C-alpha positions in Angstrom: -1.3 23.7 24.5 -4.6 23.7 23.1 -7.7 22.3 24.8 -8.0 20.3 21.4 -4.5 18.8 21.7 -4.8 18.0 25.4 -7.8 16.0 24.6 -5.9 14.2 21.8 -3.3 12.9 24.1 -6.1 11.7 26.5 -7.7 9.9 24.1 -3.9 8.5 22.4 -3.3 6.8 26.0 -6.9 5.2 26.2 -6.6 3.7 22.5 -2.9 2.6 23.2 -4.4 0.7 26.5 -6.7 -1.2 24.0 -4.4 -1.8 21.7 -1.8 -3.5 24.4 -4.7 -5.5 25.3 -5.4 -7.7 21.8 -2.0 -7.2 20.7 -0.5 -9.2 23.2 -3.0 -11.8 23.0 -2.5 -12.3 19.4 -3.8 -16.1 19.1 -7.1 -15.6 21.2 -8.0 -12.5 19.3 -7.7 -14.1 15.7 -9.6 -17.1 16.9 -12.4 -14.9 18.4 -12.6 -13.0 15.0 -12.7 -16.3 12.9 -15.4 -17.5 15.1 -17.2 -14.6 14.8 -17.1 -14.4 11.0 -18.1 -17.8 10.7 -21.1 -17.7 13.0 -22.4 -14.4 11.6 -22.0 -15.4 7.6 -23.5 -18.9 8.1 -26.7 -18.2 6.5 -25.5 -16.5 3.4 -25.3 -17.9 0.5 -21.6 -18.3 0.5 -21.9 -19.9 4.2 -24.2 -22.5 3.2 -22.4 -23.2 -0.2 -19.3 -23.7 1.9 -21.2 -25.6 4.8 -20.4 -23.0 7.5 -22.7 -25.1 10.0 -19.9 -27.6 10.3 -16.9 -25.6 10.3 -15.9 -26.0 14.2 -11.9 -25.2 13.4 -9.6 -23.8 11.4 -8.8 -27.1 9.7 -12.2 -27.6 8.7 -12.0 -24.3 7.3 -9.5 -24.8 5.0 -11.1 -28.1 3.8 -14.5 -26.2 3.0 -13.1 -23.0 1.8 -10.5 -22.7 -0.6 -8.0 -19.7 -1.3 -9.7 -17.2 -4.0 -8.7 -14.3 -5.9 -11.7 -11.8 -7.1 -11.9 -13.7 -10.6 -12.2 -17.1 -8.6 -14.9 -15.3 -6.3 -16.8 -13.2 -8.8 -19.6 -15.4 -9.3 -20.6 -14.5 -5.6 -19.7 -11.1 -6.2 -21.6 -10.8 -9.3 -24.7 -11.4 -7.5 -24.2 -9.1 -4.7 -23.7 -6.5 -7.2 -26.9 -7.6 -9.2 -28.5 -6.3 -5.8 -29.0 -9.8 -4.2 -28.9 -9.7 -0.6 -27.3 -12.4 2.1 -25.1 -13.6 -0.6 -21.0 -12.8 1.0 -22.5 -11.2 4.0 -25.7 -10.8 6.0 -27.8 -7.8 3.9 -26.2 -5.7 1.5 -23.2 -3.5 1.3 -22.9 0.0 2.2 -20.4 0.6 -0.6 -18.5 -1.0 -3.7 -14.9 0.4 -3.6 -14.1 0.2 -7.6 -10.6 -0.9 -8.4 -8.7 -1.9 -11.4 -9.1 -5.3 -12.4 -6.3 -7.4 -13.7 -8.1 -9.7 -16.3 -11.5 -8.2 -16.7 -11.7 -4.5 -15.9 -12.9 -3.0 -12.9 -13.2 -4.9 -9.7 -16.2 -4.3 -7.3 -15.1 -4.8 -3.5 -18.0 -4.6 -1.1 -17.6 -2.6 1.9 -20.2 -3.2 4.7 -21.7 -1.6 7.8 -19.2 -3.7 10.1 -16.3 -3.2 7.8 -16.5 0.3 6.9 -15.7 1.7 10.8 -12.5 -0.3 10.8 -11.3 1.5 8.0 -11.7 5.0 9.7 -10.7 3.3 13.0 -7.2 2.4 11.8 -6.6 5.8 10.1 -7.6 7.6 13.4 -5.7 4.9 15.7 -2.4 5.4 13.5 -2.5 8.9 14.6 -3.4 8.8 17.9 -0.4 6.3 18.0 2.2 8.5 16.9 0.7 11.3 19.7 1.1 8.5 22.4 4.9 7.6 21.5 6.1 11.1 20.6 3.7 13.4 22.8 3.5 15.5 19.6 0.0 17.0 19.2 0.0 20.4 18.4 -0.5 19.4 14.7 -4.1 18.9 15.4 -4.2 22.7 15.7 -2.7 23.0 12.0 -4.4 22.0 8.5 -4.2 18.6 7.2 -4.3 17.8 3.5 -5.3 14.1 2.5 -4.4 13.8 -1.4 -7.2 11.2 -2.5 -9.9 10.2 -4.9 -12.9 12.0 -5.7 -15.7 11.5 -2.8 -18.4 11.7 -5.6 -20.4 8.4 -5.8 -22.4 6.7 -8.2 -25.4 4.5 -7.8 -25.0 0.8 -8.4 -28.2 -1.2 -7.7 -28.9 0.5 -4.9 -25.5 0.5 -3.5 -23.0 3.6 -3.5 -20.0 2.9 -5.5 -16.7 5.0 -5.7 -12.8 4.7 -5.0 -11.8 3.9 -1.3 -10.2 7.0 -0.6 -13.3 9.1 -1.8 -15.3 7.0 0.4 -13.2 7.7 3.3 -13.6 11.2 2.7 -17.2 10.9 3.9 -16.0 9.7 7.4 -13.7 12.1 8.4 -14.5 12.9 12.3 -16.4 16.2 12.9 -13.1 17.3 15.4 -11.0 17.5 12.1 -13.9 18.8 9.3 -12.6 22.3 9.9 -8.8 21.5 10.0 -9.2 19.2 6.7 -8.2 20.1 3.1 -8.7 20.3 0.3 -12.2 21.6 0.3 -14.8 19.1 -1.1 -15.4 21.2 -4.4 -11.5 20.3 -4.8 -11.3 17.1 -4.0 -14.4 16.2 -7.0 -12.0 17.3 -9.6 -11.3 14.5 -11.5 -8.0 15.6 -13.9 -5.2 14.8 -11.1 -3.2 17.7 -12.8 -5.9 20.4 -12.5 -6.7 19.0 -9.0 -2.9 19.5 -8.0 -3.2 23.1 -9.0 -6.6 23.8 -7.2 -5.0 22.1 -4.1 -1.9 24.4 -3.9 -4.3 27.3 -4.3 -6.2 26.5 -1.4 -3.1 25.2 0.8 -0.5 27.8 0.2 -1.9 30.7 2.6 -2.7 28.0 5.3 -0.9 26.6 8.3 -0.1 23.0 7.2 0.6 20.3 9.7 -0.1 17.1 8.3 0.4 16.0 4.4 -0.7 12.6 3.2 -1.2 10.5 0.1 1.1 8.3 -2.1 4.9 9.6 -2.2 5.0 9.9 -5.9 1.9 12.1 -6.1 2.8 14.0 -3.0 6.1 14.6 -4.8 4.4 15.8 -7.7 2.4 18.3 -5.1 5.8 19.3 -3.7 7.3 20.0 -7.1 4.9 22.3 -8.1 4.7 24.3 -4.6 8.6 25.0 -5.4 7.9 25.8 -8.9 5.1 28.7 -7.8 6.9 29.9 -4.6 10.8 29.3 -5.0 11.1 28.2 -1.7 11.5 24.6 -0.2 8.0 22.9 1.2 9.5 23.1 4.8 9.8 26.8 4.5 6.4 27.2 3.0 4.9 25.2 5.6 7.1 26.1 8.7 4.3 23.7 10.9 4.8 21.0 8.5 5.9 18.4 10.6 4.0 14.6 9.8 3.9 12.8 6.5 1.3 10.0 6.4 1.5 7.3 3.5 0.8 4.1 2.2 0.7 2.1 -0.9 4.3 1.9 -1.6 7.8 1.6 0.1 8.8 5.1 1.0 12.5 4.4 1.2 13.4 5.4 -2.6 11.5 8.3 -2.1 12.9 9.6 0.9 16.1 11.5 -0.3 13.8 13.4 -2.8 11.5 14.6 -0.3 14.2 15.7 2.3 15.7 17.7 -0.9 12.1 19.2 -1.8 10.9 19.7 2.0 14.7 21.0 3.1 14.5 19.1 6.0 13.5 15.5 8.0 9.8 15.1 9.2 8.1 12.2 11.1 6.4 9.7 8.9 3.6 7.0 9.6 3.0 4.1 7.1 -0.1 2.8 6.6 -1.5 -0.5 5.0 -4.8 0.0 3.8 -6.6 -1.6 0.6 -10.2 -1.5 -0.7 -10.2 -4.9 1.0 -9.6 -3.7 4.5 -7.1 -1.7 6.5 -4.4 -4.4 7.6 -1.5 -2.3 9.5 0.0 1.0 10.6 3.4 2.0 11.9 3.0 2.0 15.7 6.6 3.3 16.5 9.0 5.7 15.1 12.3 3.7 15.5 10.9 0.3 15.2 10.7 -1.6 11.9 7.4 -2.7 10.5 3.5 -1.9 10.9 1.4 -3.2 13.5 -0.8 -5.8 12.0 -4.5 -5.7 13.2 -5.6 -8.7 14.5 -9.1 -7.1 16.1 -10.5 -5.6 13.1 -12.7 -8.1 11.8 -10.3 -9.4 9.5 -8.9 -13.0 10.0 -5.4 -13.6 8.3 -3.5 -16.6 6.8 -0.3 -16.4 5.6 1.2 -18.8 2.8 4.7 -18.8 2.1 5.5 -17.4 -1.3 7.7 -19.7 -2.5 5.4 -22.3 -2.2 2.1 -20.3 -3.3 1.8 -21.9 -6.7 2.1 -25.5 -5.5 -1.0 -27.8 -5.2 -1.8 -27.8 -1.4 0.3 -25.2 -0.1 0.5 -24.6 3.3 -2.0 -22.3 5.2 -0.8 -20.7 8.4 -2.3 -18.7 10.9 -0.5 -15.8 13.2 0.6 -18.6 15.7 2.4 -20.1 13.3 4.4 -17.6 11.1 8.0 -16.9 11.2 10.2 -13.6 11.0 11.8 -13.0 7.7 9.6 -15.1 5.5 8.0 -14.0 2.5 4.0 -14.5 2.9 1.1 -14.2 0.3 -1.5 -12.7 2.4 -4.7 -14.1 2.6 -7.9 -12.7 4.4 -11.6 -13.5 5.7 -13.4 -10.2 6.8 -16.8 -8.8 7.8 -16.9 -7.2 4.4 -17.8 -11.1 3.0 -14.6 -11.8 1.4 -13.3 -15.3 2.5 -9.8 -16.9 2.3 -9.3 -14.1 -0.5 -5.9 -13.4 -2.0 -5.4 -9.5 -2.2 -2.3 -10.2 -4.0 0.4 -8.5 -1.6 3.3 -10.3 0.0 4.5 -9.3 3.4 7.0 -10.4 5.9 7.2 -10.0 9.4 9.6 -7.7 11.2 8.5 -8.8 15.0 6.5 -11.2 16.8 6.1 -9.3 20.1 4.1 -7.6 19.1 3.4 -8.7 15.3 4.7 -6.2 12.7 5.2 -6.5 9.0 6.5 -5.0 6.1 4.8 -5.0 2.3 7.4 -6.8 0.3 5.7 -6.8 -3.1 2.9 -8.3 -5.0 2.6 -11.9 -5.7 2.3 -11.0 -9.5 5.0 -8.5 -9.5 7.9 -10.3 -9.4 10.8 -11.5 -11.8 11.4 -15.1 -12.5 12.0 -15.3 -16.3 15.2 -17.4 -15.8 14.0 -18.9 -12.7 15.5 -15.6 -10.2 12.4 -14.9 -8.4 13.3 -11.2 -7.7 10.7 -9.5 -5.6 10.0 -5.8 -4.8 11.5 -5.5 -1.6 15.0 -6.6 -3.1 14.9 -4.5 -5.7 14.0 -1.5 -3.7 17.0 -2.4 -1.1 19.5 -2.4 -3.7 18.4 0.7 -5.2 18.7 2.3 -1.4 21.8 1.2 -1.0 23.5 2.2 -4.2 21.7 5.4 -4.1 23.2 6.1 -0.5 26.7 5.0 -1.8 26.8 7.2 -4.6 24.7 10.1 -2.8 22.0 10.2 -5.8 18.2 11.0 -5.9 16.0 8.6 -7.4 12.6 10.0 -8.5 10.9 6.7 -9.6 12.0 3.4 -11.1 11.0 0.3 -12.5 12.4 -3.2 -13.5 11.7 -5.4 -16.3 13.6 -8.5 -18.1 14.8 -8.4 -21.4 15.1 -12.1 -22.7 15.9 -11.5 -26.2 18.3 -8.5 -26.7 18.4 -7.2 -30.2 22.3 -7.7 -30.5 22.2 -11.2 -29.6 23.8 -10.7 -26.3 22.8 -12.3 -22.9 19.3 -11.6 -21.5 19.5 -9.0 -18.4 17.2 -6.9 -16.2 16.5 -3.6 -17.1 16.6 -0.9 -14.6 14.3 2.0 -16.3 15.1 5.1 -14.0 14.1 8.4 -13.3 17.0 10.7 -11.6 16.3 13.6 -9.3 20.1 13.9 -9.2 22.2 11.9 -11.4 25.7 10.1 -10.0 29.0 11.4 -10.9 29.7 8.1 -13.0 26.6 6.2 -14.3 28.9 3.5 -14.9 30.1 3.0 -11.6 26.2 3.3 -10.0 25.3 0.6 -12.4 27.8 -1.6 -11.0 27.2 -0.9 -7.2 23.0 -1.4 -8.0 24.0 -4.8 -9.8 26.4 -6.1 -7.1 23.9 -4.8 -4.4 21.1 -6.8 -6.1 23.2 -10.0 -6.1 23.8 -9.9 -2.5 20.1 -9.8 -2.2 18.9 -12.5 -4.5 21.6 -15.7 -4.6 19.6 -17.2 -7.6 20.3 -13.8 -9.3 23.7 -14.1 -8.3 24.4 -17.5 -9.8 22.4 -16.8 -13.0 25.2 -14.0 -13.4 28.1 -15.9 -12.3 26.7 -18.9 -14.6 26.6 -16.4 -17.5 22.9 -17.0 -17.9 22.4 -13.3 -17.3 24.4 -10.8 -18.0 24.7 -7.7 -15.2 21.6 -5.3 -15.4 21.4 -2.6 -18.0 20.4 0.8 -17.0 18.0 3.0 -19.0 17.5 6.6 -18.0 13.9 8.1 -18.3 13.7 11.7 -18.9 12.5 14.0 -16.0 8.5 13.4 -15.5 8.7 10.4 -18.0 6.8 7.9 -15.6 4.1 10.4 -14.6 3.6 11.1 -18.7 3.4 7.2 -18.7 0.7 7.1 -16.3 -1.1 9.7 -17.8 -1.5 7.9 -21.1 -2.8 4.7 -19.5 -5.1 7.1 -17.7 -3.8 6.2 -13.6 -2.3 9.6 -13.2 -2.8 10.7 -9.4 -5.0 9.0 -6.6 -4.3 5.7 -5.7 -2.8 4.7 -8.5 1.1 3.1 -8.0 3.6 2.4 -10.7 4.6 -1.6 -10.3 8.2 -1.6 -9.1 8.8 -4.7 -11.2 7.1 -6.8 -13.9 7.9 -10.3 -15.5 7.1 -9.0 -19.0 7.8 -5.7 -20.5 4.5 -4.4 -20.8 5.5 -1.1 -18.9 9.0 -0.9 -20.3 9.3 2.7 -21.2 11.3 4.1 -24.4 14.5 5.2 -22.6 16.4 8.3 -23.8 19.9 6.4 -23.4 21.1 3.0 -22.1 24.4 1.9 -20.3 
């Protein structure tokens, strides 16, 4: 065992003790974060506009600060981007993380000198938590690859602007720099397909230990490696034993990954976003990710089924229940206040608090009142795929309210198979039954003949990648929505059943 791996185990033990300290005092930890946030931002433009000097309790905060999304917070953000100081947080941001907006182009999410270290610390602690739990640390001596956006920045009124993954690339610890791939030059390549080929050129000769990225894009990297070498990824990289991912549920991709790698590898799930790093998987055999309660983020939770109602309840960490679907609301050291990031989560544990991401509050199907969410379609797909021993490359679901043949409306599942089922009709029937078991409203609509059973439409190989390319979202942190309440991303299938 190398000195570096021994040191990693010692450091991991220290971090584990620190984590247990705050995770066993969740309410007190969040109360301290809340008070520190309000005190620090009291004299900002936002703090003055919302009478922070009068906020002495969470109840007062609810009264003074409404829940907002980006568009509603934008008048303040625009002032920050224009170069004004002390607007949402003291001073000016270190960076703006540029993300895709839903209604008005790009969004500029501020990252401050207080919030930036939390992104780095969380990513580091996720790996250290794994080391402490498993005792495995030899991978620190091997090469590590992080498939991410370009680290190149542009200036926005004196503040550096870039993609979050590219910003984080500037903060890789010194002790990992020699192990880290790809090179800076390769990481700056904008065209994703060209970038993947360059990454393969750099990684094939290396002893890879960790591979990290969004599953759909890592899958593309793996497929290209197999095309080049004729070998499974696990044979090309015999010491590759840890996959780190975030952004999407890995379960639909797992069978495909095991096929591409040729064996099982451990994995760590992360829950990062431009707005903050919220959680990471701290146990290999326990469902859910540890919610980071001491990371300069104050959390609120609104039951998803009540979110669009007037005066929907806003709950704190001590009031949540396991298994309920909540919209995640945050206030942070980056100056986001009662901010709706759009993600929905559910708690799998309250001792400590662990969460799973269930979807997006805007990504659902409720065209007929069924309110199907991402977690449900992913679970149904996972079970059907296991029963029929098929591999799914990618899929998305959209409603069809006006079938051209005058039949009943239905949910259309666009599926790109890695390995097809022996009987597509049986697979479709199983998938529909599993979906009905996940959502009683959907089942009622089928029984009541408001909807017909789902329709399965096959997407040709690489069809989803081509779609993402045509809309300029191939690679990086871009993700295909798992489902939507309209047909904007519905693809033209090869055949329907």
